[in-house]
C-alpha atoms as an extended CHARMM CRD file, in Angstrom:
* protein
*
       153  EXT
         1         1  MET       CA              0.8350000000       -8.4840000000        5.3750000000  PROA      1               0.0000000000
         2         2  ARG       CA              2.4160000000       -6.1790000000        2.8530000000  PROA      2               0.0000000000
         3         3  VAL       CA              1.1520000000       -8.2900000000       -0.0750000000  PROA      3               0.0000000000
         4         4  ARG       CA             -2.4200000000       -8.1320000000        1.2530000000  PROA      4               0.0000000000
         5         5  ARG       CA             -2.3330000000       -4.3450000000        1.4840000000  PROA      5               0.0000000000
         6         6  LEU       CA             -0.9390000000       -4.0720000000       -2.0200000000  PROA      6               0.0000000000
         7         7  ALA       CA             -3.5730000000       -6.4770000000       -3.3710000000  PROA      7               0.0000000000
         8         8  ALA       CA             -6.3430000000       -4.5250000000       -1.6090000000  PROA      8               0.0000000000
         9         9  LEU       CA             -5.0340000000       -1.2370000000       -2.9920000000  PROA      9               0.0000000000
        10        10  LEU       CA             -4.8460000000       -2.6570000000       -6.5160000000  PROA      10              0.0000000000
        11        11  ALA       CA             -8.3940000000       -4.0240000000       -6.2160000000  PROA      11              0.0000000000
        12        12  VAL       CA             -9.6900000000       -0.5950000000       -5.1530000000  PROA      12              0.0000000000
        13        13  LEU       CA             -7.8530000000        1.1490000000       -7.9770000000  PROA      13              0.0000000000
        14        14  LEU       CA             -9.1330000000       -1.3550000000      -10.5280000000  PROA      14              0.0000000000
        15        15  GLY       CA            -12.6620000000       -0.8740000000       -9.2050000000  PROA      15              0.0000000000
        16        16  LEU       CA            -12.3580000000        2.9030000000       -9.5930000000  PROA      16              0.0000000000
        17        17  VAL       CA            -11.0700000000        2.5700000000      -13.1620000000  PROA      17              0.0000000000
        18        18  VAL       CA            -13.9230000000        0.2370000000      -14.0910000000  PROA      18              0.0000000000
        19        19  LEU       CA            -16.4640000000        2.5600000000      -12.4740000000  PROA      19              0.0000000000
        20        20  ALA       CA            -15.0540000000        5.5870000000      -14.3040000000  PROA      20              0.0000000000
        21        21  PHE       CA            -15.1880000000        3.7070000000      -17.5910000000  PROA      21              0.0000000000
        22        22  VAL       CA            -18.7950000000        2.5930000000      -17.0480000000  PROA      22              0.0000000000
        23        23  LEU       CA            -19.8570000000        6.1260000000      -16.1600000000  PROA      23              0.0000000000
        24        24  GLY       CA            -18.0210000000        7.5550000000      -19.1660000000  PROA      24              0.0000000000
        25        25  GLY       CA            -15.6410000000        9.5600000000      -17.0530000000  PROA      25              0.0000000000
        26        26  LEU       CA            -12.4070000000        8.4810000000      -18.6440000000  PROA      26              0.0000000000
        27        27  PRO       CA            -10.9190000000       11.1080000000      -20.9290000000  PROA      27              0.0000000000
        28        28  GLN       CA            -10.6380000000       10.2810000000      -24.5960000000  PROA      28              0.0000000000
        29        29  THR       CA             -7.1790000000       10.1850000000      -26.0810000000  PROA      29              0.0000000000
        30        30  GLY       CA             -6.0990000000       11.0220000000      -29.5660000000  PROA      30              0.0000000000
        31        31  SER       CA             -7.2830000000       13.6770000000      -31.9430000000  PROA      31              0.0000000000
        32        32  VAL       CA            -10.8130000000       14.7200000000      -32.7940000000  PROA      32              0.0000000000
        33        33  PRO       CA            -12.2480000000       12.1160000000      -35.1870000000  PROA      33              0.0000000000
        34        34  THR       CA            -12.8290000000       13.1890000000      -38.7390000000  PROA      34              0.0000000000
        35        35  ASP       CA            -14.2050000000       11.4800000000      -41.7660000000  PROA      35              0.0000000000
        36        36  ALA       CA            -10.8170000000       11.4460000000      -43.4380000000  PROA      36              0.0000000000
        37        37  GLY       CA             -9.7070000000        7.9670000000      -44.3520000000  PROA      37              0.0000000000
        38        38  PRO       CA             -7.8160000000        6.1990000000      -47.0750000000  PROA      38              0.0000000000
        39        39  ALA       CA            -10.5350000000        6.7680000000      -49.6470000000  PROA      39              0.0000000000
        40        40  ALA       CA            -12.1660000000        9.8810000000      -48.1810000000  PROA      40              0.0000000000
        41        41  PRO       CA            -12.6450000000       12.7880000000      -50.5740000000  PROA      41              0.0000000000
        42        42  SER       CA            -11.2380000000       16.1580000000      -49.6690000000  PROA      42              0.0000000000
        43        43  GLN       CA            -13.5400000000       18.3870000000      -47.6690000000  PROA      43              0.0000000000
        44        44  SER       CA            -15.2330000000       21.3230000000      -49.3440000000  PROA      44              0.0000000000
        45        45  THR       CA            -15.2510000000       24.7140000000      -47.6960000000  PROA      45              0.0000000000
        46        46  SER       CA            -18.7920000000       24.0340000000      -46.4660000000  PROA      46              0.0000000000
        47        47  ALA       CA            -17.4770000000       21.1060000000      -44.4360000000  PROA      47              0.0000000000
        48        48  SER       CA            -15.8500000000       23.5270000000      -42.0180000000  PROA      48              0.0000000000
        49        49  ARG       CA            -16.1180000000       23.1600000000      -38.2800000000  PROA      49              0.0000000000
        50        50  THR       CA            -18.3960000000       26.1910000000      -37.9480000000  PROA      50              0.0000000000
        51        51  PRO       CA            -22.1490000000       25.7670000000      -38.3380000000  PROA      51              0.0000000000
        52        52  THR       CA            -23.8760000000       28.0300000000      -40.8150000000  PROA      52              0.0000000000
        53        53  ALA       CA            -27.5120000000       27.9370000000      -39.6040000000  PROA      53              0.0000000000
        54        54  GLY       CA            -29.9710000000       26.3150000000      -37.2150000000  PROA      54              0.0000000000
        55        55  VAL       CA            -28.8500000000       24.5280000000      -34.0600000000  PROA      55              0.0000000000
        56        56  ALA       CA            -25.2870000000       25.1990000000      -32.9300000000  PROA      56              0.0000000000
        57        57  ASN       CA            -22.6700000000       22.5300000000      -33.5720000000  PROA      57              0.0000000000
        58        58  PRO       CA            -21.8610000000       21.1050000000      -30.1320000000  PROA      58              0.0000000000
        59        59  SER       CA            -19.4830000000       18.4840000000      -31.5220000000  PROA      59              0.0000000000
        60        60  GLY       CA            -16.5900000000       20.1730000000      -33.2680000000  PROA      60              0.0000000000
        61        61  LEU       CA            -17.1930000000       17.7650000000      -36.1620000000  PROA      61              0.0000000000
        62        62  PRO       CA            -17.1160000000       18.9380000000      -39.7860000000  PROA      62              0.0000000000
        63        63  VAL       CA            -20.2880000000       20.6490000000      -41.0110000000  PROA      63              0.0000000000
        64        64  ILE       CA            -22.3290000000       19.8290000000      -44.0730000000  PROA      64              0.0000000000
        65        65  LYS       CA            -25.1640000000       22.0220000000      -45.2980000000  PROA      65              0.0000000000
        66        66  ALA       CA            -28.4860000000       20.2080000000      -45.5400000000  PROA      66              0.0000000000
        67        67  SER       CA            -28.6760000000       21.2970000000      -49.1790000000  PROA      67              0.0000000000
        68        68  GLU       CA            -25.4210000000       19.4200000000      -49.8880000000  PROA      68              0.0000000000
        69        69  LEU       CA            -26.7000000000       16.1120000000      -48.5350000000  PROA      69              0.0000000000
        70        70  PRO       CA            -27.7320000000       13.3670000000      -50.9620000000  PROA      70              0.0000000000
        71        71  PRO       CA            -31.4210000000       13.6710000000      -51.9630000000  PROA      71              0.0000000000
        72        72  GLU       CA            -32.2810000000       10.5890000000      -49.9010000000  PROA      72              0.0000000000
        73        73  ALA       CA            -30.8040000000       12.2220000000      -46.7800000000  PROA      73              0.0000000000
        74        74  ARG       CA            -32.8650000000       15.3700000000      -47.4000000000  PROA      74              0.0000000000
        75        75  GLN       CA            -35.9510000000       13.1270000000      -47.6460000000  PROA      75              0.0000000000
        76        76  THR       CA            -35.0440000000       11.5400000000      -44.3070000000  PROA      76              0.0000000000
        77        77  LEU       CA            -34.6550000000       15.0150000000      -42.7440000000  PROA      77              0.0000000000
        78        78  ASP       CA            -38.1620000000       15.8490000000      -43.9840000000  PROA      78              0.0000000000
        79        79  LEU       CA            -39.5180000000       12.6340000000      -42.4270000000  PROA      79              0.0000000000
        80        80  ILE       CA            -37.8410000000       13.4790000000      -39.1110000000  PROA      80              0.0000000000
        81        81  THR       CA            -39.3680000000       16.9780000000      -39.2020000000  PROA      81              0.0000000000
        82        82  ARG       CA            -42.8350000000       15.5080000000      -39.8870000000  PROA      82              0.0000000000
        83        83  GLY       CA            -42.4090000000       12.7850000000      -37.2750000000  PROA      83              0.0000000000
        84        84  GLY       CA            -42.6800000000        9.9080000000      -39.7790000000  PROA      84              0.0000000000
        85        85  PRO       CA            -43.9370000000        7.5670000000      -40.9160000000  PROA      85              0.0000000000
        86        86  TYR       CA            -40.5630000000        5.9030000000      -41.2360000000  PROA      86              0.0000000000
        87        87  PRO       CA            -39.9760000000        3.2100000000      -43.8400000000  PROA      87              0.0000000000
        88        88  TYR       CA            -37.7440000000        0.9770000000      -41.6870000000  PROA      88              0.0000000000
        89        89  SER       CA            -38.5770000000       -0.6840000000      -38.3740000000  PROA      89              0.0000000000
        90        90  ARG       CA            -35.1520000000        0.3550000000      -37.0570000000  PROA      90              0.0000000000
        91        91  ASP       CA            -35.8480000000        4.0660000000      -37.6330000000  PROA      91              0.0000000000
        92        92  ASN       CA            -36.4060000000        6.3870000000      -34.6690000000  PROA      92              0.0000000000
        93        93  VAL       CA            -34.7560000000        3.9360000000      -32.2680000000  PROA      93              0.0000000000
        94        94  PRO       CA            -32.1270000000        4.9050000000      -29.6780000000  PROA      94              0.0000000000
        95        95  PHE       CA            -28.5860000000        5.2880000000      -30.9970000000  PROA      95              0.0000000000
        96        96  GLY       CA            -25.9840000000        4.1130000000      -28.4800000000  PROA      96              0.0000000000
        97        97  ASN       CA            -23.0330000000        6.2670000000      -29.6240000000  PROA      97              0.0000000000
        98        98  PHE       CA            -20.7520000000        3.3380000000      -28.7780000000  PROA      98              0.0000000000
        99        99  GLU       CA            -18.1360000000        4.7400000000      -31.1670000000  PROA      99              0.0000000000
       100       100  ARG       CA            -18.0330000000        7.8960000000      -29.0120000000  PROA      100             0.0000000000
       101       101  ILE       CA            -17.6260000000       10.1560000000      -32.0080000000  PROA      101             0.0000000000
       102       102  LEU       CA            -20.6590000000       12.2720000000      -31.1350000000  PROA      102             0.0000000000
       103       103  PRO       CA            -20.6920000000       14.2440000000      -27.8750000000  PROA      103             0.0000000000
       104       104  ARG       CA            -21.3410000000       11.9750000000      -24.9060000000  PROA      104             0.0000000000
       105       105  LYS       CA            -24.9070000000       12.1950000000      -23.6630000000  PROA      105             0.0000000000
       106       106  ALA       CA            -27.2230000000       10.1370000000      -21.4740000000  PROA      106             0.0000000000
       107       107  SER       CA            -28.5510000000        6.8770000000      -22.8660000000  PROA      107             0.0000000000
       108       108  GLY       CA            -31.5020000000        7.4940000000      -25.1820000000  PROA      108             0.0000000000
       109       109  TYR       CA            -30.4450000000       11.0660000000      -26.0620000000  PROA      109             0.0000000000
       110       110  TYR       CA            -29.7450000000       10.1860000000      -29.7050000000  PROA      110             0.0000000000
       111       111  ARG       CA            -32.0900000000        8.4860000000      -32.1950000000  PROA      111             0.0000000000
       112       112  GLU       CA            -31.0930000000        7.0350000000      -35.5650000000  PROA      112             0.0000000000
       113       113  PHE       CA            -32.7990000000        7.1250000000      -38.9430000000  PROA      113             0.0000000000
       114       114  THR       CA            -32.0120000000        5.2690000000      -42.1480000000  PROA      114             0.0000000000
       115       115  VAL       CA            -30.9880000000        7.1530000000      -45.2770000000  PROA      115             0.0000000000
       116       116  ARG       CA            -31.9950000000        4.9750000000      -48.2020000000  PROA      116             0.0000000000
       117       117  THR       CA            -29.1150000000        3.9570000000      -50.4530000000  PROA      117             0.0000000000
       118       118  PRO       CA            -30.1450000000        3.3420000000      -54.0800000000  PROA      118             0.0000000000
       119       119  GLY       CA            -29.1110000000       -0.1070000000      -55.2710000000  PROA      119             0.0000000000
       120       120  GLU       CA            -28.8350000000       -1.5770000000      -51.7510000000  PROA      120             0.0000000000
       121       121  SER       CA            -31.1040000000       -4.4940000000      -50.8680000000  PROA      121             0.0000000000
       122       122  ASP       CA            -30.8700000000       -3.7010000000      -47.1390000000  PROA      122             0.0000000000
       123       123  ARG       CA            -30.7030000000       -0.4860000000      -45.1220000000  PROA      123             0.0000000000
       124       124  GLY       CA            -27.2210000000        0.3200000000      -46.3740000000  PROA      124             0.0000000000
       125       125  ALA       CA            -24.6720000000        2.3110000000      -44.3730000000  PROA      125             0.0000000000
       126       126  ARG       CA            -26.1040000000        5.8270000000      -44.4360000000  PROA      126             0.0000000000
       127       127  ARG       CA            -27.8360000000        7.2680000000      -41.3630000000  PROA      127             0.0000000000
       128       128  ILE       CA            -28.9430000000       10.4740000000      -39.7400000000  PROA      128             0.0000000000
       129       129  VAL       CA            -28.5920000000       10.6080000000      -35.9710000000  PROA      129             0.0000000000
       130       130  ALA       CA            -30.6580000000       13.2310000000      -34.1440000000  PROA      130             0.0000000000
       131       131  GLY       CA            -30.1280000000       14.5400000000      -30.6260000000  PROA      131             0.0000000000
       132       132  GLU       CA            -32.8270000000       15.7060000000      -28.2300000000  PROA      132             0.0000000000
       133       133  ALA       CA            -31.6820000000       19.3260000000      -28.5670000000  PROA      133             0.0000000000
       134       134  GLY       CA            -32.3540000000       19.2430000000      -32.3220000000  PROA      134             0.0000000000
       135       135  GLU       CA            -28.8200000000       18.6740000000      -33.5520000000  PROA      135             0.0000000000
       136       136  LYS       CA            -28.4700000000       16.1860000000      -36.4030000000  PROA      136             0.0000000000
       137       137  TYR       CA            -25.5010000000       14.2940000000      -37.8040000000  PROA      137             0.0000000000
       138       138  TYR       CA            -25.0030000000       12.4740000000      -41.1020000000  PROA      138             0.0000000000
       139       139  THR       CA            -22.8930000000        9.3590000000      -41.5960000000  PROA      139             0.0000000000
       140       140  ALA       CA            -22.3380000000        7.7420000000      -44.9810000000  PROA      140             0.0000000000
       141       141  ASP       CA            -20.1620000000        4.9520000000      -43.5770000000  PROA      141             0.0000000000
       142       142  HSD       CA            -22.2190000000        3.3630000000      -40.7930000000  PROA      142             0.0000000000
       143       143  TYR       CA            -20.8970000000        5.4080000000      -37.8550000000  PROA      143             0.0000000000
       144       144  GLU       CA            -17.2150000000        5.4420000000      -38.8860000000  PROA      144             0.0000000000
       145       145  SER       CA            -17.4740000000        9.2320000000      -39.2770000000  PROA      145             0.0000000000
       146       146  PHE       CA            -20.0790000000       11.9510000000      -38.8740000000  PROA      146             0.0000000000
       147       147  LYS       CA            -20.7810000000       15.4660000000      -40.1130000000  PROA      147             0.0000000000
       148       148  PHE       CA            -22.9440000000       17.9590000000      -38.3010000000  PROA      148             0.0000000000
       149       149  ILE       CA            -25.9120000000       18.9490000000      -40.4820000000  PROA      149             0.0000000000
       150       150  ALA       CA            -26.4380000000       22.7180000000      -40.8030000000  PROA      150             0.0000000000
       151       151  GLU       CA            -30.1660000000       22.8780000000      -41.5210000000  PROA      151             0.0000000000
       152       152  GLY       CA            -31.7550000000       25.7410000000      -43.3860000000  PROA      152             0.0000000000
       153       153  LYS       CA            -28.7910000000       26.0370000000      -45.7380000000  PROA      153             0.0000000000
């Protein structure tokens, strides 16, 4: 009798944990992700955590001015502003945020866009991810890290 009650209680608890995970309700552990890694360059003063113009930074991620992005990323920003046409079939498709580096939002909130990488025969690793509220993020390492893009600067 006692074993059955314990098994039932454990099953309910496991179900609640799984449900919380599926709904994204489990708290994240660890520190705020940054783009620092073994080969990451040091951040300039413009890569602060305070936005300098445009949409507010809802993420707490480092900031990069749009003018400091590679020229190909600035071209992609222009395409996003104009609404295309986009050179890759995988541009303007939903971004899942499976890495959970960007703020958690409903499915379909984010869209991804390729930033051409000179010398690459495929799409390369660089992307801009845009949120429905107008916020945009740049990744040079295929979603390992992101910087919030301060547009207009």
